[in-house]
TORKOL-4160 file (C-alpha; in steps of 0.2 Angstrom, whole numbers, padded with zeros to 4 digits, m for minus):
328
<pt num="1" X="m0194" Y="0138" Z="m0341"/>
<pt num="2" X="m0189" Y="0124" Z="m0329"/>
<pt num="3" X="m0192" Y="0106" Z="m0332"/>
<pt num="4" X="m0193" Y="0094" Z="m0317"/>
<pt num="5" X="m0186" Y="0077" Z="m0322"/>
<pt num="6" X="m0187" Y="0069" Z="m0304"/>
<pt num="7" X="m0202" Y="0064" Z="m0295"/>
<pt num="8" X="m0203" Y="0071" Z="m0277"/>
<pt num="9" X="m0203" Y="0058" Z="m0264"/>
<pt num="10" X="m0220" Y="0053" Z="m0258"/>
<pt num="11" X="m0226" Y="0051" Z="m0240"/>
<pt num="12" X="m0223" Y="0061" Z="m0225"/>
<pt num="13" X="m0207" Y="0071" Z="m0224"/>
<pt num="14" X="m0202" Y="0065" Z="m0207"/>
<pt num="15" X="m0202" Y="0047" Z="m0213"/>
<pt num="16" X="m0191" Y="0051" Z="m0228"/>
<pt num="17" X="m0179" Y="0060" Z="m0216"/>
<pt num="18" X="m0178" Y="0045" Z="m0204"/>
<pt num="19" X="m0174" Y="0034" Z="m0219"/>
<pt num="20" X="m0160" Y="0045" Z="m0225"/>
<pt num="21" X="m0153" Y="0047" Z="m0208"/>
<pt num="22" X="m0154" Y="0028" Z="m0205"/>
<pt num="23" X="m0143" Y="0024" Z="m0220"/>
<pt num="24" X="m0130" Y="0037" Z="m0214"/>
<pt num="25" X="m0125" Y="0027" Z="m0199"/>
<pt num="26" X="m0130" Y="0021" Z="m0182"/>
<pt num="27" X="m0143" Y="0029" Z="m0172"/>
<pt num="28" X="m0141" Y="0039" Z="m0156"/>
<pt num="29" X="m0146" Y="0024" Z="m0145"/>
<pt num="30" X="m0133" Y="0014" Z="m0153"/>
<pt num="31" X="m0120" Y="0027" Z="m0151"/>
<pt num="32" X="m0125" Y="0030" Z="m0133"/>
<pt num="33" X="m0123" Y="0012" Z="m0129"/>
<pt num="34" X="m0105" Y="0011" Z="m0137"/>
<pt num="35" X="m0101" Y="0026" Z="m0127"/>
<pt num="36" X="m0107" Y="0018" Z="m0111"/>
<pt num="37" X="m0097" Y="0002" Z="m0115"/>
<pt num="38" X="m0081" Y="0011" Z="m0119"/>
<pt num="39" X="m0074" Y="0014" Z="m0101"/>
<pt num="40" X="m0077" Y="m0005" Z="m0097"/>
<pt num="41" X="m0068" Y="m0010" Z="m0113"/>
<pt num="42" X="m0053" Y="0001" Z="m0108"/>
<pt num="43" X="m0053" Y="m0007" Z="m0091"/>
<pt num="44" X="m0054" Y="m0025" Z="m0098"/>
<pt num="45" X="m0035" Y="m0027" Z="m0101"/>
<pt num="46" X="m0031" Y="m0021" Z="m0084"/>
<pt num="47" X="m0044" Y="m0032" Z="m0076"/>
<pt num="48" X="m0038" Y="m0047" Z="m0086"/>
<pt num="49" X="m0020" Y="m0045" Z="m0081"/>
<pt num="50" X="m0025" Y="m0043" Z="m0063"/>
<pt num="51" X="m0035" Y="m0059" Z="m0063"/>
<pt num="52" X="m0021" Y="m0068" Z="m0072"/>
<pt num="53" X="m0007" Y="m0062" Z="m0061"/>
<pt num="54" X="m0016" Y="m0061" Z="m0044"/>
<pt num="55" X="m0032" Y="m0071" Z="m0045"/>
<pt num="56" X="m0024" Y="m0087" Z="m0051"/>
<pt num="57" X="m0010" Y="m0087" Z="m0039"/>
<pt num="58" X="m0022" Y="m0083" Z="m0025"/>
<pt num="59" X="m0033" Y="m0098" Z="m0030"/>
<pt num="60" X="m0018" Y="m0109" Z="m0031"/>
<pt num="61" X="m0013" Y="m0104" Z="m0013"/>
<pt num="62" X="m0031" Y="m0107" Z="m0007"/>
<pt num="63" X="m0031" Y="m0125" Z="m0014"/>
<pt num="64" X="m0014" Y="m0128" Z="m0007"/>
<pt num="65" X="m0020" Y="m0123" Z="0010"/>
<pt num="66" X="m0031" Y="m0139" Z="0010"/>
<pt num="67" X="m0017" Y="m0151" Z="0006"/>
<pt num="68" X="m0004" Y="m0160" Z="0016"/>
<pt num="69" X="0011" Y="m0155" Z="0005"/>
<pt num="70" X="0029" Y="m0158" Z="0010"/>
<pt num="71" X="0045" Y="m0162" Z="0001"/>
<pt num="72" X="0040" Y="m0181" Z="0000"/>
<pt num="73" X="0023" Y="m0177" Z="m0009"/>
<pt num="74" X="0032" Y="m0164" Z="m0019"/>
<pt num="75" X="0045" Y="m0176" Z="m0026"/>
<pt num="76" X="0032" Y="m0190" Z="m0029"/>
<pt num="77" X="0019" Y="m0178" Z="m0037"/>
<pt num="78" X="0006" Y="m0184" Z="m0025"/>
<pt num="79" X="m0009" Y="m0173" Z="m0020"/>
<pt num="80" X="m0015" Y="m0177" Z="m0002"/>
<pt num="81" X="m0030" Y="m0167" Z="0003"/>
<pt num="82" X="m0032" Y="m0165" Z="0022"/>
<pt num="83" X="m0047" Y="m0153" Z="0023"/>
<pt num="84" X="m0046" Y="m0140" Z="0036"/>
<pt num="85" X="m0032" Y="m0148" Z="0046"/>
<pt num="86" X="m0020" Y="m0135" Z="0042"/>
<pt num="87" X="m0031" Y="m0121" Z="0048"/>
<pt num="88" X="m0035" Y="m0131" Z="0064"/>
<pt num="89" X="m0017" Y="m0133" Z="0068"/>
<pt num="90" X="m0013" Y="m0115" Z="0064"/>
<pt num="91" X="m0028" Y="m0107" Z="0074"/>
<pt num="92" X="m0026" Y="m0119" Z="0089"/>
<pt num="93" X="m0008" Y="m0115" Z="0091"/>
<pt num="94" X="m0001" Y="m0101" Z="0102"/>
<pt num="95" X="0012" Y="m0095" Z="0089"/>
<pt num="96" X="0000" Y="m0089" Z="0076"/>
<pt num="97" X="m0009" Y="m0078" Z="0088"/>
<pt num="98" X="0007" Y="m0071" Z="0096"/>
<pt num="99" X="0014" Y="m0067" Z="0079"/>
<pt num="100" X="m0003" Y="m0059" Z="0074"/>
<pt num="101" X="m0003" Y="m0047" Z="0089"/>
<pt num="102" X="0015" Y="m0043" Z="0085"/>
<pt num="103" X="0011" Y="m0039" Z="0067"/>
<pt num="104" X="m0003" Y="m0028" Z="0072"/>
<pt num="105" X="0007" Y="m0018" Z="0085"/>
<pt num="106" X="0022" Y="m0017" Z="0073"/>
<pt num="107" X="0010" Y="m0010" Z="0059"/>
<pt num="108" X="0002" Y="0003" Z="0071"/>
<pt num="109" X="0019" Y="0010" Z="0077"/>
<pt num="110" X="0026" Y="0011" Z="0059"/>
<pt num="111" X="0011" Y="0019" Z="0052"/>
<pt num="112" X="0010" Y="0032" Z="0066"/>
<pt num="113" X="0028" Y="0037" Z="0064"/>
<pt num="114" X="0027" Y="0037" Z="0045"/>
<pt num="115" X="0011" Y="0048" Z="0045"/>
<pt num="116" X="0017" Y="0060" Z="0058"/>
<pt num="117" X="0034" Y="0063" Z="0050"/>
<pt num="118" X="0028" Y="0062" Z="0032"/>
<pt num="119" X="0015" Y="0075" Z="0036"/>
<pt num="120" X="0028" Y="0087" Z="0044"/>
<pt num="121" X="0040" Y="0085" Z="0029"/>
<pt num="122" X="0025" Y="0088" Z="0017"/>
<pt num="123" X="0020" Y="0104" Z="0026"/>
<pt num="124" X="0039" Y="0109" Z="0026"/>
<pt num="125" X="0040" Y="0107" Z="0008"/>
<pt num="126" X="0025" Y="0119" Z="0006"/>
<pt num="127" X="0034" Y="0132" Z="0016"/>
<pt num="128" X="0052" Y="0131" Z="0008"/>
<pt num="129" X="0058" Y="0141" Z="m0006"/>
<pt num="130" X="0060" Y="0134" Z="m0023"/>
<pt num="131" X="0078" Y="0129" Z="m0023"/>
<pt num="132" X="0077" Y="0120" Z="m0006"/>
<pt num="133" X="0061" Y="0112" Z="m0011"/>
<pt num="134" X="0068" Y="0105" Z="m0026"/>
<pt num="135" X="0083" Y="0098" Z="m0017"/>
<pt num="136" X="0072" Y="0090" Z="m0003"/>
<pt num="137" X="0061" Y="0083" Z="m0017"/>
<pt num="138" X="0076" Y="0075" Z="m0026"/>
<pt num="139" X="0082" Y="0067" Z="m0009"/>
<pt num="140" X="0065" Y="0060" Z="m0006"/>
<pt num="141" X="0063" Y="0053" Z="m0023"/>
<pt num="142" X="0080" Y="0045" Z="m0022"/>
<pt num="143" X="0076" Y="0037" Z="m0005"/>
<pt num="144" X="0059" Y="0031" Z="m0012"/>
<pt num="145" X="0066" Y="0024" Z="m0028"/>
<pt num="146" X="0079" Y="0014" Z="m0020"/>
<pt num="147" X="0075" Y="m0005" Z="m0021"/>
<pt num="148" X="0070" Y="m0013" Z="m0005"/>
<pt num="149" X="0084" Y="m0026" Z="m0005"/>
<pt num="150" X="0097" Y="m0013" Z="m0008"/>
<pt num="151" X="0091" Y="m0002" Z="0006"/>
<pt num="152" X="0090" Y="m0017" Z="0018"/>
<pt num="153" X="0108" Y="m0021" Z="0013"/>
<pt num="154" X="0114" Y="m0003" Z="0016"/>
<pt num="155" X="0105" Y="m0004" Z="0034"/>
<pt num="156" X="0114" Y="m0020" Z="0037"/>
<pt num="157" X="0131" Y="m0012" Z="0034"/>
<pt num="158" X="0126" Y="0004" Z="0044"/>
<pt num="159" X="0121" Y="m0006" Z="0059"/>
<pt num="160" X="0135" Y="m0020" Z="0057"/>
<pt num="161" X="0143" Y="m0025" Z="0074"/>
<pt num="162" X="0161" Y="m0024" Z="0070"/>
<pt num="163" X="0162" Y="m0012" Z="0055"/>
<pt num="164" X="0146" Y="m0003" Z="0056"/>
<pt num="165" X="0145" Y="0016" Z="0054"/>
<pt num="166" X="0132" Y="0019" Z="0068"/>
<pt num="167" X="0143" Y="0010" Z="0081"/>
<pt num="168" X="0158" Y="0019" Z="0075"/>
<pt num="169" X="0149" Y="0036" Z="0077"/>
<pt num="170" X="0142" Y="0031" Z="0094"/>
<pt num="171" X="0160" Y="0026" Z="0100"/>
<pt num="172" X="0167" Y="0043" Z="0094"/>
<pt num="173" X="0153" Y="0052" Z="0103"/>
<pt num="174" X="0158" Y="0044" Z="0119"/>
<pt num="175" X="0147" Y="0029" Z="0120"/>
<pt num="176" X="0161" Y="0017" Z="0120"/>
<pt num="177" X="0150" Y="0002" Z="0125"/>
<pt num="178" X="0142" Y="0003" Z="0108"/>
<pt num="179" X="0158" Y="0000" Z="0099"/>
<pt num="180" X="0154" Y="m0018" Z="0096"/>
<pt num="181" X="0136" Y="m0018" Z="0099"/>
<pt num="182" X="0125" Y="m0031" Z="0090"/>
<pt num="183" X="0109" Y="m0023" Z="0084"/>
<pt num="184" X="0101" Y="m0039" Z="0079"/>
<pt num="185" X="0105" Y="m0049" Z="0096"/>
<pt num="186" X="0088" Y="m0044" Z="0104"/>
<pt num="187" X="0070" Y="m0041" Z="0099"/>
<pt num="188" X="0069" Y="m0023" Z="0102"/>
<pt num="189" X="0085" Y="m0018" Z="0094"/>
<pt num="190" X="0081" Y="m0028" Z="0079"/>
<pt num="191" X="0064" Y="m0020" Z="0078"/>
<pt num="192" X="0072" Y="m0003" Z="0080"/>
<pt num="193" X="0083" Y="m0006" Z="0064"/>
<pt num="194" X="0068" Y="m0013" Z="0054"/>
<pt num="195" X="0057" Y="0001" Z="0059"/>
<pt num="196" X="0070" Y="0014" Z="0055"/>
<pt num="197" X="0072" Y="0006" Z="0038"/>
<pt num="198" X="0053" Y="0005" Z="0034"/>
<pt num="199" X="0049" Y="0023" Z="0040"/>
<pt num="200" X="0064" Y="0030" Z="0030"/>
<pt num="201" X="0057" Y="0022" Z="0014"/>
<pt num="202" X="0039" Y="0027" Z="0017"/>
<pt num="203" X="0041" Y="0045" Z="0022"/>
<pt num="204" X="0044" Y="0051" Z="0004"/>
<pt num="205" X="0027" Y="0044" Z="m0002"/>
<pt num="206" X="0017" Y="0053" Z="0012"/>
<pt num="207" X="0027" Y="0069" Z="0011"/>
<pt num="208" X="0025" Y="0071" Z="m0008"/>
<pt num="209" X="0007" Y="0066" Z="m0008"/>
<pt num="210" X="0003" Y="0079" Z="0006"/>
<pt num="211" X="0013" Y="0093" Z="m0002"/>
<pt num="212" X="0004" Y="0090" Z="m0019"/>
<pt num="213" X="m0012" Y="0091" Z="m0008"/>
<pt num="214" X="m0007" Y="0108" Z="m0001"/>
<pt num="215" X="m0005" Y="0115" Z="m0018"/>
<pt num="216" X="m0024" Y="0113" Z="m0021"/>
<pt num="217" X="m0029" Y="0124" Z="m0006"/>
<pt num="218" X="m0034" Y="0142" Z="m0013"/>
<pt num="219" X="m0024" Y="0156" Z="m0006"/>
<pt num="220" X="m0040" Y="0166" Z="m0003"/>
<pt num="221" X="m0044" Y="0155" Z="0011"/>
<pt num="222" X="m0028" Y="0159" Z="0021"/>
<pt num="223" X="m0031" Y="0177" Z="0017"/>
<pt num="224" X="m0049" Y="0176" Z="0024"/>
<pt num="225" X="m0042" Y="0167" Z="0040"/>
<pt num="226" X="m0029" Y="0180" Z="0043"/>
<pt num="227" X="m0042" Y="0194" Z="0041"/>
<pt num="228" X="m0052" Y="0185" Z="0054"/>
<pt num="229" X="m0037" Y="0186" Z="0066"/>
<pt num="230" X="m0032" Y="0167" Z="0064"/>
<pt num="231" X="m0014" Y="0163" Z="0069"/>
<pt num="232" X="m0004" Y="0149" Z="0061"/>
<pt num="233" X="m0011" Y="0135" Z="0071"/>
<pt num="234" X="m0029" Y="0142" Z="0069"/>
<pt num="235" X="m0026" Y="0143" Z="0050"/>
<pt num="236" X="m0019" Y="0125" Z="0050"/>
<pt num="237" X="m0034" Y="0118" Z="0059"/>
<pt num="238" X="m0048" Y="0127" Z="0050"/>
<pt num="239" X="m0040" Y="0128" Z="0032"/>
<pt num="240" X="m0026" Y="0116" Z="0029"/>
<pt num="241" X="m0032" Y="0101" Z="0039"/>
<pt num="242" X="m0050" Y="0100" Z="0031"/>
<pt num="243" X="m0042" Y="0100" Z="0014"/>
<pt num="244" X="m0029" Y="0087" Z="0019"/>
<pt num="245" X="m0040" Y="0075" Z="0028"/>
<pt num="246" X="m0045" Y="0065" Z="0013"/>
<pt num="247" X="m0027" Y="0063" Z="0007"/>
<pt num="248" X="m0022" Y="0058" Z="0025"/>
<pt num="249" X="m0036" Y="0045" Z="0025"/>
<pt num="250" X="m0031" Y="0037" Z="0008"/>
<pt num="251" X="m0012" Y="0038" Z="0012"/>
<pt num="252" X="m0015" Y="0030" Z="0029"/>
<pt num="253" X="m0025" Y="0016" Z="0021"/>
<pt num="254" X="m0011" Y="0012" Z="0009"/>
<pt num="255" X="0003" Y="0013" Z="0022"/>
<pt num="256" X="m0007" Y="0000" Z="0033"/>
<pt num="257" X="m0007" Y="m0012" Z="0018"/>
<pt num="258" X="0012" Y="m0009" Z="0014"/>
<pt num="259" X="0018" Y="m0010" Z="0032"/>
<pt num="260" X="0008" Y="m0025" Z="0036"/>
<pt num="261" X="0016" Y="m0035" Z="0022"/>
<pt num="262" X="0034" Y="m0029" Z="0024"/>
<pt num="263" X="0042" Y="m0046" Z="0022"/>
<pt num="264" X="0058" Y="m0041" Z="0013"/>
<pt num="265" X="0064" Y="m0028" Z="0027"/>
<pt num="266" X="0061" Y="m0040" Z="0041"/>
<pt num="267" X="0068" Y="m0056" Z="0033"/>
<pt num="268" X="0083" Y="m0047" Z="0026"/>
<pt num="269" X="0089" Y="m0039" Z="0042"/>
<pt num="270" X="0089" Y="m0054" Z="0053"/>
<pt num="271" X="0077" Y="m0068" Z="0045"/>
<pt num="272" X="0064" Y="m0065" Z="0059"/>
<pt num="273" X="0077" Y="m0068" Z="0073"/>
<pt num="274" X="0083" Y="m0069" Z="0086"/>
<pt num="275" X="0074" Y="m0085" Z="0091"/>
<pt num="276" X="0060" Y="m0080" Z="0079"/>
<pt num="277" X="0055" Y="m0065" Z="0090"/>
<pt num="278" X="0054" Y="m0053" Z="0076"/>
<pt num="279" X="0043" Y="m0063" Z="0064"/>
<pt num="280" X="0028" Y="m0055" Z="0057"/>
<pt num="281" X="0014" Y="m0064" Z="0048"/>
<pt num="282" X="0022" Y="m0064" Z="0030"/>
<pt num="283" X="0039" Y="m0070" Z="0037"/>
<pt num="284" X="0030" Y="m0083" Z="0048"/>
<pt num="285" X="0021" Y="m0090" Z="0033"/>
<pt num="286" X="0037" Y="m0091" Z="0023"/>
<pt num="287" X="0047" Y="m0099" Z="0037"/>
<pt num="288" X="0033" Y="m0112" Z="0041"/>
<pt num="289" X="0030" Y="m0115" Z="0022"/>
<pt num="290" X="0047" Y="m0115" Z="0014"/>
<pt num="291" X="0059" Y="m0116" Z="0028"/>
<pt num="292" X="0051" Y="m0130" Z="0037"/>
<pt num="293" X="0044" Y="m0138" Z="0021"/>
<pt num="294" X="0026" Y="m0138" Z="0027"/>
<pt num="295" X="0019" Y="m0130" Z="0011"/>
<pt num="296" X="0001" Y="m0133" Z="0015"/>
<pt num="297" X="0003" Y="m0125" Z="0032"/>
<pt num="298" X="0012" Y="m0110" Z="0025"/>
<pt num="299" X="m0002" Y="m0108" Z="0012"/>
<pt num="300" X="m0015" Y="m0108" Z="0026"/>
<pt num="301" X="m0005" Y="m0095" Z="0036"/>
<pt num="302" X="m0005" Y="m0084" Z="0020"/>
<pt num="303" X="m0024" Y="m0085" Z="0017"/>
<pt num="304" X="m0027" Y="m0081" Z="0036"/>
<pt num="305" X="m0015" Y="m0066" Z="0034"/>
<pt num="306" X="m0025" Y="m0060" Z="0019"/>
<pt num="307" X="m0041" Y="m0061" Z="0029"/>
<pt num="308" X="m0034" Y="m0052" Z="0044"/>
<pt num="309" X="m0028" Y="m0038" Z="0032"/>
<pt num="310" X="m0045" Y="m0037" Z="0024"/>
<pt num="311" X="m0053" Y="m0036" Z="0041"/>
<pt num="312" X="m0041" Y="m0022" Z="0047"/>
<pt num="313" X="m0044" Y="m0012" Z="0031"/>
<pt num="314" X="m0063" Y="m0014" Z="0032"/>
<pt num="315" X="m0063" Y="m0008" Z="0050"/>
<pt num="316" X="m0052" Y="0007" Z="0045"/>
<pt num="317" X="m0063" Y="0011" Z="0030"/>
<pt num="318" X="m0079" Y="0010" Z="0041"/>
<pt num="319" X="m0071" Y="0023" Z="0053"/>
<pt num="320" X="m0067" Y="0034" Z="0039"/>
<pt num="321" X="m0084" Y="0033" Z="0031"/>
<pt num="322" X="m0092" Y="0036" Z="0048"/>
<pt num="323" X="m0082" Y="0052" Z="0051"/>
<pt num="324" X="m0086" Y="0058" Z="0033"/>
<pt num="325" X="m0105" Y="0056" Z="0036"/>
<pt num="326" X="m0104" Y="0065" Z="0053"/>
<pt num="327" X="m0095" Y="0080" Z="0044"/>
<pt num="328" X="m0108" Y="0080" Z="0031"/>
């Protein structure tokens, strides 16, 4: 015989179950809200660091571009606002537009060389054996990891007028007129050295990215193409290139940004010379702002440089998105 000592709960069963489940923890809605907010909470430290390290200096630069600040005002701690006079002086001068055109042409030539050579080396990595691939990857990583100032110093030594290795090799090969040739005495030769340096430092990034992209292509597609009678070129255009196209778009976008703001290489090789003929916009902003002590003018050129870069990247992204829509 069983004696019941507890009274069964009164009311509907579902109400009692809800009461017990509510006391156990948060409901499904609260849990879903926490789950939805988790990615934003994880991104919050990175966003805060970006705003602090990039947003604040950019705001200070914009404010400085509306000031007449030179060494006298800097010593006296005087803030002299002059509105948009700095922008008027920059935009109405011929130097700014000449340097802008030079910067765009310089970026286009470098990015074209980087993408073509980097893509070829990336495809070569996919074809090489394991040992040769590892050796080439190690060389690419070492070239990519070298600091920019160190690489620029090495190139200065290689192309030095009196004791440079390049002049010595050319002299030994029979070009005796190149024994004491000054590579930084003319605009084109200086740009040749700078371009060689930038391309050499940028190829590893493109090559390694594209090699990694080739590893995602299924082998079955190549087998199907070979069964259809496709040769090497046909397989590349119908199988390899469609898979690599998104990586090519993204890498080109990153290289445009990197080359356009290549201050260290240009300034280290010859300081924008000779006669300021190799200045690009970042070097032009530095020389006008810090070199000539027109800090407000330099800040205005820097802001305009950012706007031009944003315009170029927006135009490029528009072309990419348009092509992707046509393919779909």
